[in-house]
Backbone bond lengths (Angstrom), bond angles and torsions (degrees), N, CA, C in turn:
res aa  C-N    CA-C-N  psi(-1)  N-CA   C-N-CA  omega(-1)  CA-C   N-CA-C  phi
1 X - - - 1.467 - - 1.536 111.05 -
2 X 1.342 115.88 -42.22 1.453 119.78 179.67 1.529 110.84 -64.60
3 X 1.335 116.42 -41.10 1.464 120.55 179.49 1.521 110.50 -62.03
4 X 1.325 116.58 -40.48 1.464 120.83 178.97 1.529 110.51 -63.35
5 X 1.337 116.87 -43.25 1.466 120.42 -179.38 1.523 111.22 -64.96
6 X 1.336 116.65 -42.00 1.460 119.78 -179.95 1.524 111.03 -64.56
7 X 1.347 116.00 -43.20 1.465 119.24 177.03 1.523 110.92 -62.09
8 X 1.315 116.30 -41.37 1.470 121.01 -179.89 1.520 110.85 -62.68
9 X 1.329 116.80 -41.55 1.464 120.48 179.19 1.520 110.44 -61.26
10 X 1.315 117.84 -45.67 1.459 121.69 -178.75 1.529 111.64 -64.68
11 X 1.334 115.91 -44.99 1.466 119.94 -178.44 1.523 111.02 -64.83
12 X 1.329 116.13 -48.69 1.460 118.90 -175.66 1.522 112.44 -76.85
13 X 1.318 118.32 -24.36 1.464 119.89 172.32 1.529 109.70 -63.34
14 X 1.327 115.86 -40.97 1.469 120.31 176.93 1.529 111.08 -66.39
15 X 1.337 117.02 -46.89 1.464 121.17 -176.74 1.522 111.01 -65.54
16 X 1.329 116.74 -52.17 1.459 119.60 -178.22 1.520 111.56 -66.76
17 X 1.323 117.11 -39.41 1.461 119.55 178.28 1.514 111.94 -60.28
18 X 1.343 116.58 -40.93 1.472 120.61 179.64 1.528 110.85 -67.67
19 X 1.332 117.39 -37.38 1.462 120.91 176.74 1.531 110.54 -68.19
20 X 1.333 116.48 -38.51 1.464 119.86 178.46 1.524 111.07 -63.80
21 X 1.326 117.23 -27.34 1.466 119.90 174.23 1.525 110.29 -59.59
22 X 1.327 115.93 -47.87 1.464 120.06 179.15 1.526 111.27 -61.37
23 X 1.316 115.58 -39.34 1.464 120.12 -177.91 1.527 111.27 -65.21
24 X 1.329 117.07 -39.32 1.464 120.80 -168.79 1.520 116.04 -100.57
25 X 1.325 119.09 -14.67 1.468 120.56 -173.96 1.528 112.80 -57.50
26 X 1.332 116.31 -46.64 1.461 119.87 -178.49 1.515 112.53 -63.32
27 X 1.337 116.20 -39.90 1.466 121.07 179.14 1.526 110.38 -63.88
28 X 1.335 116.31 -44.49 1.464 120.47 178.93 1.524 111.08 -63.15
29 X 1.324 116.82 -37.81 1.463 120.95 179.85 1.526 111.02 -62.38
30 X 1.326 116.79 -44.86 1.463 120.14 179.91 1.531 110.60 -66.04
31 X 1.343 116.31 -41.18 1.466 119.89 177.66 1.523 110.80 -62.37
32 X 1.340 116.80 -39.51 1.448 120.48 -175.69 1.515 114.16 -75.29
33 X 1.336 117.28 -36.87 1.467 120.61 -174.94 1.527 111.64 -95.26
34 X 1.320 116.95 -52.02 1.462 119.77 -176.62 1.521 112.96 -87.90
35 X 1.344 116.65 -11.52 1.463 121.23 -177.32 1.522 111.25 57.83
36 X 1.327 114.76 43.67 1.469 121.06 -179.19 1.517 108.77 -123.66
37 X 1.334 116.62 130.94 1.460 121.76 173.93 1.528 106.53 -85.92
38 X 1.303 115.69 92.86 1.467 123.43 -165.12 1.540 111.52 -79.19
39 X 1.337 116.37 90.86 1.458 120.59 -178.93 1.527 112.96 -74.14
40 X 1.332 117.01 -8.71 1.456 119.72 176.30 1.515 112.99 -93.65
41 X 1.331 117.28 4.85 1.464 122.21 -175.76 1.528 112.51 -59.04
42 X 1.319 117.20 -29.77 1.466 120.74 -178.66 1.513 113.78 -63.09
43 X 1.333 117.29 -19.70 1.465 120.02 -179.63 1.525 111.03 -64.19
44 X 1.323 116.75 -27.02 1.463 120.45 -179.25 1.522 111.40 -60.81
45 X 1.312 117.41 -40.50 1.461 121.60 -179.68 1.532 111.02 -67.32
46 X 1.334 115.69 -41.53 1.461 119.98 -179.59 1.524 110.66 -66.31
47 X 1.330 116.44 -45.32 1.463 120.07 178.93 1.524 111.71 -62.53
48 X 1.320 116.61 -39.40 1.467 119.91 -178.82 1.518 111.04 -60.80
49 X 1.315 117.04 -45.30 1.466 120.74 -177.45 1.523 111.72 -74.98
50 X 1.322 116.27 -54.42 1.460 119.38 -172.02 1.524 112.34 -82.52
51 X 1.323 117.46 -25.24 1.451 118.89 173.43 1.512 111.77 -68.40
52 X 1.332 116.47 -43.03 1.462 120.39 177.11 1.526 110.80 -62.30
53 X 1.320 116.50 -44.31 1.463 121.50 178.90 1.528 111.01 -61.04
54 X 1.336 116.59 -44.60 1.462 120.39 -179.49 1.526 111.68 -64.12
55 X 1.320 116.57 -41.83 1.465 119.90 178.73 1.526 111.45 -63.72
56 X 1.317 116.84 -35.36 1.461 120.55 -179.89 1.523 111.81 -74.07
57 X 1.333 116.50 -39.92 1.459 119.46 -171.33 1.529 113.82 -99.42
58 X 1.312 117.48 -26.34 1.457 119.56 178.84 1.530 111.50 -91.61
59 X 1.326 116.19 -39.85 1.469 120.63 179.69 1.514 112.71 -99.43
60 X 1.337 115.86 -2.36 1.478 121.44 177.53 1.531 112.71 59.40
61 X 1.321 116.13 36.32 1.457 120.20 176.11 1.527 110.21 -83.77
62 X 1.317 116.35 154.46 1.446 120.34 173.01 1.517 110.71 -72.01
63 X 1.327 116.63 170.21 1.465 120.41 -176.19 1.526 111.94 -58.39
64 X 1.333 117.83 -51.95 1.463 119.77 -174.72 1.521 113.14 -69.34
65 X 1.347 120.46 -41.93 1.474 118.84 173.00 1.525 112.14 -59.76
66 X 1.341 116.80 -38.11 1.465 120.14 179.30 1.523 110.73 -64.69
67 X 1.326 116.39 -41.99 1.468 119.96 178.72 1.530 110.56 -64.64
68 X 1.335 117.19 -44.47 1.459 120.43 178.95 1.516 112.22 -60.07
69 X 1.333 116.22 -45.17 1.459 120.22 179.57 1.528 110.67 -67.71
70 X 1.330 116.47 -32.83 1.461 119.55 179.44 1.529 111.36 -64.36
71 X 1.340 118.07 -37.47 1.459 119.65 176.46 1.527 110.50 -62.47
72 X 1.329 116.93 -38.84 1.469 120.65 177.40 1.529 109.95 -63.45
73 X 1.326 116.53 -44.43 1.470 121.22 179.12 1.526 110.37 -62.04
74 X 1.336 116.68 -43.59 1.461 120.56 -179.29 1.526 111.38 -60.88
75 X 1.313 116.53 -46.98 1.469 120.47 -178.63 1.524 110.52 -65.34
76 X 1.338 116.77 -43.03 1.463 120.55 178.69 1.528 111.14 -62.77
77 X 1.328 116.61 -41.74 1.473 120.96 179.91 1.530 110.06 -63.77
78 X 1.337 116.59 -44.21 1.464 120.32 -179.24 1.526 111.40 -63.20
79 X 1.331 116.38 -41.44 1.462 120.09 -176.36 1.524 112.69 -76.60
80 X 1.327 116.32 -45.60 1.468 120.08 -173.88 1.523 112.97 -80.97
81 X 1.320 116.74 -44.12 1.466 119.80 -176.21 1.522 111.64 -82.67
82 X 1.327 116.58 -53.76 1.463 119.03 -176.06 1.527 112.88 -79.09
83 X 1.345 116.35 -54.97 1.460 117.47 -173.42 1.535 111.78 -71.98
84 X 1.352 116.84 -58.97 1.462 120.00 -178.13 1.525 112.08 -70.46
85 X 1.335 116.48 -40.33 1.454 119.63 -175.03 1.511 115.37 -77.52
86 X 1.352 117.01 -32.24 1.466 119.98 -173.61 1.521 112.74 -122.43
87 X 1.333 117.47 -56.73 1.453 120.06 -170.26 1.525 112.58 -63.24
88 X 1.322 117.14 -46.05 1.470 119.91 -179.11 1.525 111.45 -62.97
89 X 1.305 117.03 -37.26 1.469 120.74 -175.34 1.521 112.30 -76.89
90 X 1.318 117.01 -35.12 1.466 119.76 -169.87 1.524 112.75 -123.28
91 X 1.323 117.26 28.91 1.458 121.01 -177.95 1.528 111.52 -60.75
92 X 1.324 117.40 -31.17 1.463 121.11 -179.73 1.522 112.41 -93.15
93 X 1.318 117.67 -2.31 1.471 121.84 178.61 1.531 108.28 -120.61
94 X 1.322 114.46 80.27 1.459 120.78 -169.33 1.519 113.09 -61.40
95 X 1.341 117.24 -37.21 1.463 119.00 -177.74 1.530 111.29 -64.99
96 X 1.337 117.37 -37.16 1.462 120.68 177.61 1.523 110.00 -70.59
97 X 1.320 116.40 -42.41 1.459 121.56 179.83 1.534 110.94 -58.82
98 X 1.335 116.54 -47.78 1.466 120.74 -179.37 1.521 111.17 -63.82
99 X 1.331 115.75 -41.76 1.469 120.04 -178.72 1.523 111.18 -64.75
100 X 1.323 116.58 -46.83 1.463 119.91 -177.75 1.534 112.22 -66.08
101 X 1.324 116.59 -41.25 1.463 119.01 179.93 1.524 110.74 -64.58
102 X 1.340 117.22 -38.36 1.459 119.73 176.76 1.528 111.47 -67.60
103 X 1.336 117.43 -37.58 1.464 120.59 178.69 1.527 111.29 -64.93
104 X 1.329 117.51 -37.67 1.465 120.68 176.24 1.520 109.66 -61.83
105 X 1.305 116.52 -45.26 1.462 121.74 178.48 1.528 110.67 -58.32
106 X 1.321 116.84 -47.52 1.464 120.94 -179.29 1.527 111.55 -65.23
107 X 1.328 116.64 -38.76 1.464 120.28 -179.66 1.526 110.79 -63.33
108 X 1.334 117.20 -45.15 1.464 120.64 179.56 1.524 110.49 -66.07
109 X 1.326 117.23 -38.17 1.466 121.24 177.82 1.521 111.18 -61.26
110 X 1.330 116.32 -45.84 1.469 119.90 179.49 1.519 111.57 -67.05
111 X 1.332 117.15 -35.80 1.458 120.36 177.16 1.528 110.59 -64.46
112 X 1.326 116.43 -42.73 1.467 120.38 177.28 1.518 110.97 -63.77
113 X 1.332 116.02 -39.69 1.469 120.02 180.00 1.523 111.16 -67.70
114 X 1.329 116.70 -34.85 1.462 120.28 178.10 1.529 111.18 -71.66
115 X 1.324 115.85 -42.68 1.462 119.77 -176.12 1.522 112.59 -77.11
116 X 1.334 115.69 -41.07 1.470 120.56 -176.66 1.527 109.61 -135.55
117 X 1.337 117.53 78.11 1.473 119.11 177.47 1.525 110.99 -63.33
118 X 1.318 115.62 171.51 1.460 120.85 -177.40 1.526 111.39 -54.05
119 X 1.317 116.23 -35.36 1.475 120.66 -178.40 1.533 112.60 -67.53
120 X 1.348 117.20 -12.03 1.468 119.52 179.17 1.517 111.71 -71.26
121 X 1.318 117.31 -17.50 1.458 121.23 176.91 1.514 113.64 65.59
122 X 1.336 116.87 47.57 1.462 120.89 -179.54 1.528 109.74 -64.91
123 X 1.320 116.12 130.39 1.459 121.45 -179.56 1.524 109.18 -145.26
124 X 1.319 117.11 125.22 1.459 122.04 179.96 1.528 107.88 -99.07
125 X 1.329 118.69 112.81 1.474 121.74 -173.72 1.524 113.11 -80.27
126 X 1.331 115.98 68.65 1.460 119.92 -177.11 1.530 112.18 -108.06
127 X 1.318 117.05 22.09 1.465 119.84 177.35 1.526 109.76 -65.40
128 X 1.315 116.67 127.93 1.466 121.58 -179.85 1.522 110.46 -84.94
129 X 1.330 116.19 -50.70 1.464 121.44 176.25 1.515 108.40 -137.29
130 X 1.315 117.22 126.48 1.457 121.38 175.92 1.528 109.98 -72.66
131 X 1.315 114.29 162.21 1.454 119.16 171.26 1.516 113.77 99.08
132 X 1.335 114.36 179.14 1.454 121.80 -177.89 1.527 110.48 -131.41
133 X 1.303 115.58 166.88 1.462 121.37 174.71 1.521 107.79 -145.38
134 X 1.328 117.26 173.13 1.459 121.23 -176.26 1.524 110.48 -115.44
135 X 1.334 115.15 136.40 1.460 122.81 169.06 1.524 105.54 -113.22
136 X 1.310 117.06 103.39 1.454 119.60 -171.63 1.516 109.21 65.03
137 X 1.325 115.98 -118.79 1.466 121.10 178.56 1.520 112.36 -99.38
138 X 1.322 116.33 0.95 1.464 120.53 -173.63 1.526 109.96 -98.95
139 X 1.326 115.90 129.90 1.459 120.69 177.40 1.524 108.99 -97.33
140 X 1.334 115.22 132.56 1.454 121.50 -175.57 1.516 108.96 -137.48
141 X 1.335 116.39 144.42 1.457 119.26 177.92 1.528 110.21 -79.64
142 X 1.324 115.83 148.53 1.453 120.38 177.58 1.527 111.24 -60.91
143 X 1.328 116.24 -36.13 1.458 119.41 -177.61 1.528 111.28 -64.78
144 X 1.337 116.86 -39.02 1.464 119.41 177.36 1.524 110.90 -64.65
145 X 1.334 116.21 -38.94 1.460 119.57 177.77 1.520 110.65 -64.19
146 X 1.341 117.52 -43.58 1.458 120.70 179.03 1.531 110.78 -63.64
147 X 1.326 116.83 -38.31 1.463 119.87 177.78 1.520 110.55 -62.56
148 X 1.336 116.70 -42.57 1.462 120.83 178.97 1.521 111.37 -64.33
149 X 1.327 116.92 -45.96 1.467 120.69 179.85 1.527 111.36 -64.74
150 X 1.333 115.78 -34.92 1.470 119.65 176.28 1.521 110.71 -64.24
151 X 1.330 116.28 -40.57 1.459 120.22 177.29 1.511 112.00 -59.21
152 X 1.330 116.11 -43.67 1.466 120.52 178.35 1.527 110.45 -65.78
153 X 1.336 116.31 -43.93 1.456 120.50 -178.97 1.520 112.71 -61.50
154 X 1.329 117.15 -46.76 1.466 121.20 179.80 1.529 110.21 -63.21
155 X 1.332 116.22 -40.76 1.467 120.30 179.15 1.522 111.13 -62.27
156 X 1.325 117.35 -42.89 1.463 121.02 179.06 1.531 111.41 -62.42
157 X 1.337 116.41 -38.97 1.462 119.92 177.72 1.528 110.54 -63.14
158 X 1.332 116.99 -43.12 1.464 120.75 178.93 1.525 110.64 -64.20
159 X 1.333 116.45 -45.23 1.467 119.74 179.99 1.522 110.41 -62.04
160 X 1.320 117.30 -43.98 1.466 120.79 177.51 1.520 110.99 -59.21
161 X 1.317 116.62 -43.20 1.460 120.40 -179.19 1.526 111.17 -61.97
162 X 1.338 116.85 -44.66 1.457 119.79 -177.54 1.523 112.77 -71.16
163 X 1.329 117.88 -29.26 1.458 120.92 -175.63 1.524 113.85 -95.56
164 X 1.338 117.76 -26.12 1.465 119.91 -168.69 1.526 114.82 -118.38
165 X 1.318 119.13 -5.10 1.461 119.69 -177.42 1.531 110.62 -116.02
166 X 1.324 115.02 159.85 1.461 120.45 179.24 1.528 111.01 -65.18
167 X 1.326 115.62 -40.02 1.468 119.28 178.09 1.521 110.33 -61.36
168 X 1.336 116.19 -42.99 1.457 120.13 178.48 1.519 111.86 -61.97
169 X 1.340 116.63 -38.88 1.465 120.93 177.74 1.527 110.66 -61.56
170 X 1.337 116.14 -43.01 1.469 120.27 -179.63 1.523 110.06 -65.30
171 X 1.326 117.30 -42.79 1.462 120.92 179.98 1.525 110.71 -63.68
172 X 1.333 116.67 -40.75 1.465 119.67 178.33 1.529 110.40 -64.64
173 X 1.324 116.02 -39.46 1.466 119.51 178.29 1.525 110.85 -64.42
174 X 1.329 116.37 -41.26 1.464 120.27 178.81 1.517 111.38 -63.64
175 X 1.338 116.51 -37.51 1.456 119.32 -179.70 1.530 111.36 -68.21
176 X 1.337 117.75 -22.20 1.460 121.17 178.08 1.523 112.12 -86.20
177 X 1.342 116.71 -46.51 1.469 120.41 -176.43 1.523 108.54 -156.44
178 X 1.312 116.51 104.40 1.452 121.07 -174.86 1.527 111.40 -69.46
179 X 1.333 117.60 -37.46 1.459 120.08 -178.60 1.525 111.54 -68.88
180 X 1.328 116.36 -41.96 1.458 119.87 177.74 1.521 110.89 -64.03
181 X 1.332 116.43 -35.71 1.465 120.23 178.37 1.513 110.69 -64.50
182 X 1.340 117.42 -39.37 1.466 121.27 177.10 1.527 110.03 -62.60
183 X 1.333 116.52 -43.89 1.460 120.72 -178.69 1.521 111.95 -64.06
184 X 1.341 116.05 -29.31 1.463 120.93 179.29 1.529 112.55 -84.23
185 X 1.335 116.36 1.59 1.456 120.47 174.54 1.511 115.51 95.67
186 X 1.326 118.42 11.93 1.464 120.65 179.38 1.522 110.46 -70.00
187 X 1.325 115.92 135.68 1.465 121.25 176.59 1.530 107.39 -82.43
188 X 1.323 115.87 88.21 1.462 121.81 -171.91 1.523 111.54 -62.00
189 X 1.328 117.34 -45.35 1.462 120.00 -178.81 1.527 111.69 -60.45
190 X 1.317 116.31 -40.84 1.467 120.70 178.95 1.529 110.85 -64.71
191 X 1.332 116.89 -40.58 1.462 120.78 179.52 1.526 111.06 -68.69
192 X 1.333 116.87 -35.28 1.459 119.94 174.86 1.532 110.33 -62.57
193 X 1.318 115.46 -44.59 1.467 120.27 176.94 1.521 110.46 -57.44
194 X 1.320 115.97 -46.74 1.461 120.54 -178.28 1.524 110.80 -64.05
195 X 1.325 117.07 -42.52 1.462 120.72 179.73 1.531 111.11 -62.15
196 X 1.322 116.82 -41.45 1.462 119.92 178.41 1.522 111.07 -64.76
197 X 1.337 116.66 -41.25 1.467 120.26 178.96 1.521 111.09 -64.98
198 X 1.325 116.56 -43.86 1.465 120.36 180.00 1.523 112.18 -66.12
199 X 1.325 116.94 -31.35 1.469 120.42 -173.81 1.522 113.16 -65.97
200 X 1.335 118.50 -22.11 1.472 119.51 -177.81 1.529 111.83 -89.21
201 X 1.330 117.56 -11.17 1.462 119.79 -175.79 1.524 112.93 -69.68
202 X 1.356 119.80 -52.31 1.474 118.51 -179.35 1.529 114.43 -59.89
203 X 1.353 119.84 -46.93 1.471 117.56 -179.86 1.522 113.47 -65.96
204 X 1.333 117.98 -32.33 1.459 120.11 177.25 1.520 110.67 -66.61
205 X 1.332 116.37 -45.72 1.469 119.99 176.01 1.521 110.11 -60.36
206 X 1.328 116.11 -40.05 1.466 120.88 -179.69 1.517 111.70 -57.43
207 X 1.332 116.97 -49.65 1.465 120.85 -178.52 1.526 110.81 -61.32
208 X 1.320 116.55 -42.29 1.462 119.83 -179.73 1.522 111.39 -64.65
209 X 1.327 117.70 -34.48 1.457 121.07 -178.87 1.525 112.76 -78.51
210 X 1.338 117.87 -36.35 1.466 119.94 -175.24 1.517 113.18 -92.91
211 X 1.336 117.62 -10.10 1.471 120.59 -176.89 1.529 113.38 -53.26
212 X 1.347 120.06 -38.35 1.470 118.80 -178.57 1.525 114.69 -66.53
213 X 1.348 118.42 -22.57 1.472 118.53 -178.50 1.527 113.03 -125.77
214 X 1.310 118.37 2.06 1.468 122.94 179.80 1.518 108.17 -108.70
215 X 1.301 116.70 150.40 1.462 120.19 178.65 1.527 110.12 -71.76
216 X 1.341 116.89 117.37 1.456 121.97 177.95 1.524 108.48 -97.73
217 X 1.325 116.48 113.37 1.458 121.27 177.65 1.519 108.72 -148.34
218 X 1.321 118.73 163.90 1.468 120.90 -174.86 1.523 114.19 -60.96
219 X 1.330 117.45 -22.39 1.460 120.99 -177.79 1.528 112.67 -95.79
220 X 1.315 117.40 10.61 1.461 120.76 -175.62 1.521 113.12 -65.40
221 X 1.320 117.86 -22.81 1.457 120.47 -177.63 1.515 113.89 -64.91
222 X 1.338 117.36 -31.96 1.473 120.42 -176.41 1.526 112.65 -65.72
223 X 1.346 119.78 -53.19 1.478 118.18 178.99 1.527 113.04 -65.17
224 X 1.332 117.58 -32.92 1.459 119.69 178.59 1.530 110.82 -70.47
225 X 1.340 116.93 -38.00 1.462 120.79 173.94 1.527 110.27 -62.00
226 X 1.323 116.88 -42.33 1.464 121.27 178.70 1.525 111.13 -59.83
227 X 1.330 116.16 -43.07 1.462 120.13 177.83 1.525 110.97 -62.60
228 X 1.331 117.04 -44.39 1.470 120.78 179.12 1.524 110.99 -61.05
229 X 1.324 117.02 -42.63 1.452 121.07 179.02 1.522 111.23 -64.56
230 X 1.328 116.44 -43.80 1.457 121.41 -178.02 1.532 110.92 -62.94
231 X 1.332 116.42 -45.48 1.465 120.75 178.70 1.529 110.39 -61.47
232 X 1.326 116.93 -45.64 1.463 120.88 -176.96 1.527 111.57 -67.03
233 X 1.309 117.14 -40.53 1.468 120.91 179.63 1.522 110.29 -66.93
234 X 1.328 117.21 -46.19 1.456 120.70 -179.32 1.527 111.08 -63.85
235 X 1.334 116.86 -41.55 1.458 119.86 -178.05 1.507 113.79 -74.66
236 X 1.314 117.27 -25.02 1.469 121.82 -173.91 1.511 107.99 115.11
237 X 1.310 117.44 109.87 1.459 121.86 -171.42 1.524 112.54 -50.78
238 X 1.334 115.23 121.95 1.446 120.23 176.31 1.511 115.18 85.05
239 X 1.330 118.60 2.04 1.459 121.55 179.81 1.523 109.18 -104.27
240 X 1.335 117.51 111.19 1.465 120.77 -176.79 1.517 112.45 -67.27
241 X 1.334 116.91 -33.35 1.455 119.64 176.94 1.527 109.77 -61.66
242 X 1.321 116.34 -43.04 1.453 120.58 177.74 1.514 111.92 -65.58
243 X 1.334 116.78 -37.52 1.465 120.13 179.44 1.527 111.37 -63.90
244 X 1.322 116.87 -36.54 1.468 120.45 178.66 1.521 110.04 -64.08
245 X 1.324 116.75 -48.10 1.469 120.68 179.68 1.530 110.39 -64.09
246 X 1.332 116.49 -44.21 1.460 120.74 -177.91 1.526 112.08 -65.16
247 X 1.327 117.70 -35.41 1.466 120.93 179.29 1.519 110.79 -59.54
248 X 1.323 116.42 -45.97 1.460 119.52 -178.66 1.533 111.88 -75.15
249 X 1.314 116.36 -30.60 1.462 118.86 176.28 1.526 110.56 -66.28
250 X 1.325 116.92 -45.87 1.463 120.22 177.96 1.523 110.41 -67.22
251 X 1.342 117.05 -37.42 1.458 119.79 174.82 1.519 111.59 -58.91
252 X 1.335 116.49 -41.21 1.471 120.66 177.98 1.526 111.11 -65.80
253 X 1.326 116.75 -44.24 1.467 120.24 179.45 1.522 110.41 -60.16
254 X 1.321 116.57 -47.11 1.463 120.54 179.59 1.528 111.45 -60.82
255 X 1.333 116.09 -44.23 1.461 119.83 -178.89 1.533 110.80 -66.51
256 X 1.323 116.64 -44.10 1.470 120.20 -178.16 1.528 110.97 -62.81
257 X 1.332 116.69 -46.51 1.465 119.74 -179.41 1.524 110.54 -66.12
258 X 1.314 117.72 -38.23 1.465 121.15 -178.39 1.522 111.90 -63.37
259 X 1.329 117.49 -40.16 1.458 120.58 -174.77 1.522 113.69 -93.39
260 X 1.345 117.24 -20.58 1.460 119.01 -179.02 1.525 112.56 -110.39
261 X 1.331 117.83 -6.75 1.461 120.27 176.79 1.519 108.20 -139.24
262 X 1.330 119.36 -114.95 1.467 122.00 176.80 1.524 108.22 -135.57
263 X 1.320 116.56 141.72 1.463 120.84 -172.31 1.526 113.10 -64.08
264 X 1.319 118.08 -31.10 1.470 119.39 -177.48 1.531 112.23 -69.04
265 X 1.323 116.84 -11.10 1.457 121.52 179.90 1.524 112.14 -92.06
266 X 1.357 117.93 -7.93 1.462 119.76 -170.87 1.526 112.37 -68.39
267 X 1.326 118.12 -35.80 1.458 120.65 178.54 1.517 111.67 -63.59
268 X 1.328 116.35 -43.01 1.467 120.98 178.47 1.526 110.60 -63.56
269 X 1.335 116.75 -42.28 1.468 120.69 -179.80 1.526 110.95 -61.26
270 X 1.343 116.91 -43.06 1.467 120.08 179.19 1.529 111.11 -64.28
271 X 1.322 116.92 -38.47 1.463 120.67 177.97 1.524 111.21 -63.86
272 X 1.337 116.74 -42.80 1.468 120.58 -179.52 1.528 110.18 -63.70
273 X 1.331 116.95 -45.27 1.463 120.19 179.13 1.528 110.52 -60.48
274 X 1.331 116.18 -42.69 1.471 119.86 178.94 1.526 111.11 -62.51
275 X 1.327 116.78 -42.53 1.468 120.37 178.00 1.521 111.29 -61.09
276 X 1.334 116.87 -43.37 1.467 120.46 -179.56 1.524 111.02 -64.28
277 X 1.331 116.06 -41.96 1.469 119.42 178.81 1.524 109.97 -63.00
278 X 1.338 116.85 -43.31 1.457 120.34 -178.33 1.525 111.93 -67.26
279 X 1.345 116.88 -30.38 1.457 120.35 178.79 1.529 111.06 -71.68
280 X 1.330 116.12 -43.92 1.466 119.80 -174.21 1.528 113.51 -94.88
281 X 1.338 117.23 -14.87 1.470 120.30 176.96 1.524 107.58 -135.75
282 X 1.276 115.26 90.14 1.464 121.29 -173.76 1.530 111.26 -57.54
283 X 1.334 115.56 127.72 1.456 120.44 178.27 1.511 114.52 94.60
284 X 1.339 118.24 -2.73 1.460 120.41 178.92 1.520 112.51 96.43
285 X 1.330 115.39 -169.84 1.459 120.95 -174.81 1.524 112.24 -66.85
286 X 1.329 117.51 -38.62 1.464 121.97 -178.81 1.528 109.76 -128.35
287 X 1.334 116.71 69.49 1.460 118.77 179.42 1.522 110.24 -69.28
288 X 1.295 115.95 145.98 1.469 118.85 178.39 1.512 110.54 162.99
289 X 1.297 115.06 166.35 1.457 121.63 -176.51 1.513 111.48 -99.97
290 X 1.314 117.02 41.77 1.455 120.09 179.15 1.516 109.43 -146.29
291 X 1.318 115.11 153.41 1.462 119.63 -177.32 1.524 111.23 -77.45
292 X 1.342 116.96 -16.68 1.476 119.85 178.27 1.523 110.32 -145.78
């Protein structure tokens, strides 16, 4: 029994940690580049699920056209509503910015709940392979494995972009010193636009990958936003390296508590660990003024 629990902790720490990467990458990117604690980030998850469903059932689009159009909608919403509508106007008035971004999130959540309540049975058919397999004594679904591998793949693409491309170099420079970046000729507004567009990609992919085994409901954005915030705070706000470490650490905590205690306690345990880290290591695991 003990061997089974230990194997389960290791397997699910890897799976959940990789999924948490997808959940938190966009939030960390916005914190690192725009220096904004984006309380409206949860809207991305709601739009991904219910926007795809609406495109399929209201416009009668196929799954892949609906997904493609949903990415366009997500990017347009992030740029026009959040960036142009809120962030640009109130960048120096943080309390207004935070309030408005949260109100947008709540408004979209209520609209989704009105249009497609839980009883509507929203389901996104993005299962890649049905069925389960065993890793040692642990049984795992193929879809969960694909979601985890997707999280790793997307993270590697982001890391490669930030470390190996000119755009990534500019973004890293902006995350260190925005004024110096302007003096060196960086097109700050363009990079902000790009960062906002990139930030919606990981959470949208996440929802599409986890929809077959995760509860899809209009209020799903709140717990996913909480997870993104927790990972980013623990890792060091705006530091992607810290977010990677924090994702797997929280995944391990959740898995350990679930198999050795009770699953409903795992959220509290992760919060306590994060508080202790923040008390004894100011700024999180990787504090610093850079995205990497």
